[in-house]
C-alpha positions in Angstrom: -38.2 75.1 -38.5 -41.4 73.8 -36.6 -41.0 70.7 -38.1 -37.7 70.1 -37.3 -37.8 71.4 -33.7 -41.0 68.6 -33.6 -39.0 65.8 -34.9 -36.0 67.1 -32.7 -38.5 66.6 -29.6 -40.2 63.4 -30.7 -36.6 61.9 -30.8 -35.5 63.4 -27.5 -39.2 61.7 -26.2 -38.3 58.2 -27.4 -34.7 58.4 -26.8 -36.0 59.2 -22.8 -38.2 56.7 -23.1 -36.0 54.1 -24.3 -33.7 54.8 -21.9 -36.2 54.7 -18.7 -37.2 51.1 -20.5 -33.8 50.1 -20.2 -33.3 51.1 -16.7 -36.5 49.3 -15.5 -35.7 46.0 -17.4 -32.3 46.4 -15.4 -34.0 47.1 -11.9 -36.4 44.4 -12.9 -33.4 41.8 -13.8 -31.6 42.8 -10.2 -34.8 42.3 -8.9 -36.0 38.6 -9.7 -32.2 38.3 -9.1 -32.6 39.1 -5.4 -35.9 37.4 -5.3 -33.8 34.2 -6.5 -31.1 34.6 -3.6 -34.0 35.0 -1.1 -35.9 31.9 -2.6 -32.7 29.9 -1.8 -31.9 31.2 1.7 -35.9 30.7 2.9 -35.3 27.1 0.9 -32.2 26.5 3.1 -33.7 28.2 6.6 -36.5 25.6 5.8 -34.6 22.6 5.5 -32.7 23.6 8.3 -35.8 23.7 10.6 -36.7 20.4 9.4 -33.6 19.1 10.3 -33.9 20.7 13.9 -37.6 19.5 14.6 -36.6 15.4 13.9 -33.4 15.6 15.8 -34.9 17.4 18.8 -38.2 15.2 17.9 -35.7 11.9 18.4 -34.2 13.4 21.5 -37.3 13.5 22.9 -38.7 10.0 21.8 -36.0 8.3 23.4 -36.5 8.7 27.0 -40.4 8.6 26.4 -39.9 5.1 25.0 -38.4 3.9 28.2 -40.9 5.9 30.4 -43.5 4.4 28.6 -41.3 0.4 28.8 -40.8 0.9 32.7 -44.7 2.3 33.1 -46.1 -0.5 31.3 -44.2 -3.0 33.1 -45.1 -1.3 36.7 -48.4 -1.7 35.4 -48.2 -5.4 34.2 -46.5 -6.7 36.7 -46.7 -4.8 39.8 -49.8 -2.9 39.8 -51.5 -5.0 42.7 -48.2 -4.0 45.0 -49.4 -0.4 44.9 -52.1 1.2 46.5 -54.8 3.3 44.6 -53.4 6.1 44.7 -49.8 5.1 43.4 -51.9 3.3 40.4 -53.5 6.6 39.6 -50.8 8.4 39.5 -49.2 5.9 37.0 -52.2 6.1 34.6 -51.4 9.7 34.6 -47.8 9.1 34.0 -49.2 6.8 30.9 -51.7 9.9 29.8 -49.0 12.5 30.3 -46.6 10.1 27.8 -49.5 9.8 25.8 -49.9 13.5 25.3 -46.0 14.4 24.8 -45.9 11.8 21.8 -48.9 13.3 20.1 -47.5 16.6 20.3 -44.1 15.4 18.7 -45.8 13.5 15.9 -47.6 16.9 15.5 -44.9 18.9 15.3 -42.9 16.6 12.7 -46.4 16.8 10.6 -46.2 20.6 10.9 -42.5 21.3 10.3 -43.0 18.9 7.0 -45.9 20.7 5.5 -44.6 22.2 2.2 -46.1 21.5 -1.2 -44.6 21.4 -4.6 -46.3 20.8 -8.0 -44.5 17.1 -8.0 -46.5 16.4 -4.8 -49.8 17.5 -5.9 -52.7 15.2 -7.9 -56.1 15.1 -8.6 -57.9 14.2 -5.3 -61.4 12.9 -4.9 -63.0 14.8 -1.8 -65.6 12.6 -1.8 -63.0 9.8 -1.0 -61.2 11.6 1.2 -64.4 12.4 3.4 -65.3 8.6 3.5 -61.5 7.8 4.7 -61.9 10.8 7.6 -64.8 9.3 8.7 -63.4 6.0 8.7 -60.1 7.3 10.6 -62.6 8.7 12.9 -64.8 5.9 13.8 -63.6 5.2 17.3 -64.3 8.6 17.9 -67.5 8.8 16.5 -68.7 5.8 19.0 -67.5 6.8 21.8 -69.1 10.5 21.6 -72.4 9.0 19.9 -72.3 11.2 17.2 -72.7 11.4 13.3 -71.3 13.4 10.5 -73.3 14.6 7.2 -71.6 15.3 3.8 -72.4 17.3 0.7 -73.9 14.6 -1.8 -71.8 16.7 -4.4 -67.7 17.0 -3.8 -65.3 18.0 -6.4 -62.1 16.6 -7.5 -59.5 18.7 -6.0 -55.9 19.3 -7.0 -53.4 19.2 -4.1 -52.0 17.0 -1.5 -54.0 13.9 -0.4 -52.2 13.3 2.5 -52.1 16.5 3.8 -55.9 17.3 2.6 -56.7 14.5 4.7 -55.1 15.8 7.7 -57.5 19.3 7.0 -60.7 17.3 7.3 -59.8 14.8 9.8 -58.6 17.8 12.0 -61.9 19.9 11.3 -64.4 16.9 11.7 -62.5 15.4 14.8 -62.5 19.2 16.4 -66.4 19.4 16.0 -67.0 15.6 17.6 -65.0 16.6 20.7 -65.8 19.6 21.7 -69.5 19.2 21.9 -72.1 20.1 24.5 -73.1 17.9 27.1 -76.3 16.0 26.3 -76.1 17.1 23.0 -75.4 14.4 20.1 -73.1 15.9 18.2 -73.6 16.9 14.4 -70.7 17.7 12.2 -72.1 18.9 8.8 -69.5 19.2 5.7 -70.4 21.5 2.7 -69.4 22.8 -0.8 -69.3 25.6 -2.8 -67.3 26.7 -5.7 -66.7 29.2 -8.4 -64.4 29.6 -11.4 -60.9 30.3 -8.6 -61.5 28.6 -5.6 -63.8 25.4 -4.3 -65.1 26.7 -0.9 -66.0 23.9 1.7 -67.2 24.5 5.2 -67.3 22.3 8.5 -70.2 22.9 10.9 -70.7 22.0 14.5 -73.4 22.0 17.0 -70.6 21.8 20.1 -69.7 24.7 22.5 -68.4 27.5 20.0 -65.8 29.5 20.3 -65.1 32.2 22.7 -64.6 36.3 20.8 -61.1 36.5 22.9 -60.3 33.1 21.7 -60.6 33.4 18.1 -57.8 35.9 17.3 -54.9 33.1 18.4 -57.1 30.3 17.2 -54.7 29.0 14.0 -52.0 29.9 16.0 -49.8 26.9 17.6 -50.6 25.5 20.7 -53.7 27.6 20.8 -56.9 25.0 22.1 -60.5 25.9 21.1 -63.1 26.9 23.2 -63.2 24.6 27.1 -60.1 22.0 26.8 -61.4 20.6 30.0 -61.3 16.7 29.3 -60.5 17.4 25.6 -57.2 15.6 24.6 -54.9 17.2 22.0 -51.6 19.2 20.7 -52.9 22.3 20.6 -51.1 21.9 16.8 -54.4 20.7 14.4 -55.7 24.5 13.5 -52.7 25.9 12.9 -52.0 22.5 10.7 -55.1 23.2 9.4 -53.5 26.6 8.6 -51.1 26.0 6.7 -51.8 23.4 4.5 -54.5 25.5 3.3 -52.7 28.2 2.7 -50.2 25.9 0.9 -52.6 25.2 -1.4 -53.4 28.5 -2.6 -56.7 29.3 0.1 -57.7 31.1 3.4 -59.3 29.4 6.5 -61.5 31.4 8.8 -64.3 30.4 11.6 -68.1 31.6 12.5 -68.7 30.6 15.9 -71.5 31.0 18.8 -71.5 30.2 22.0 -73.1 27.3 22.8 -75.2 26.9 19.4 -71.4 25.7 17.2 -68.8 26.9 15.1 -68.5 26.8 11.3 -65.0 26.3 9.7 -64.7 27.4 6.3 -62.0 26.9 4.0 -60.8 27.5 0.1 -58.2 25.7 -1.9 -57.6 27.2 -5.2 -58.4 25.1 -8.4 -54.7 25.2 -9.6 -52.8 26.5 -6.7 -49.6 28.0 -7.8 -45.9 28.1 -5.6 -47.0 31.3 -4.4 -49.5 31.4 -2.0 -52.1 33.6 0.0 -51.6 34.3 3.9 -54.4 35.7 5.1 -56.5 34.6 7.7 -59.7 35.9 8.6 -62.3 35.7 10.9 -65.9 36.3 10.3 -68.4 37.5 12.6 -70.3 35.4 15.3 -72.6 34.9 13.1 -73.1 31.1 11.7 
């Protein structure tokens, strides 16, 4: 009887385990279906948002083109009939038109950042950095600054144009937000492990106040003291979105009147599911 009871108990346990396993498999299938449905909804919302950005930017650009055209005609043919104050006002209009156009273009870039496997390829970071410096030549000459890069840089897997945007934004900020009477120097470094590539862009600029760092990577946020520094306020938001879409994260260390160091990681083989953590690491460099 004892053996019979033992066998019956084992059969009951097996039946219970099998029943539980079937329930779990059913729940898993349902969860996968729900996740697939949510993915489709998210993709539809992203496409809708892109279409909205495109429409709004087109509608905004049309009057800007007219405003730029008439302003140019005034500057070219009627500047002599304006007072100095009138010419100053006209120059201000032209600068504001340029800034608005830059903002619209940045919004379009931000809305289009979406990485899929078909858009990714091996990217030589050394070549990418050379291209970034070439794009920033005017700013380098204007500020008298220089860019120093690590001699050993990897080949990463990613979207080339988006990664170029990351380096141009971070290096450009290091050149623009310089301290008075201090030659801007921007250093680009690299270290890696089996899972991530880790880069940093360090400058000797004005630094970032602690209260400003929590909103640093949000849209329309500006670095440090923005007086006299042109920009859309979207550069670091774009950097964050690109890095996260490549399976990495971005954070900053900064000290006022010493400089800032922006760190970011890239997954060696980024997948479709990425992390969305953005860190801030103290004030020390």
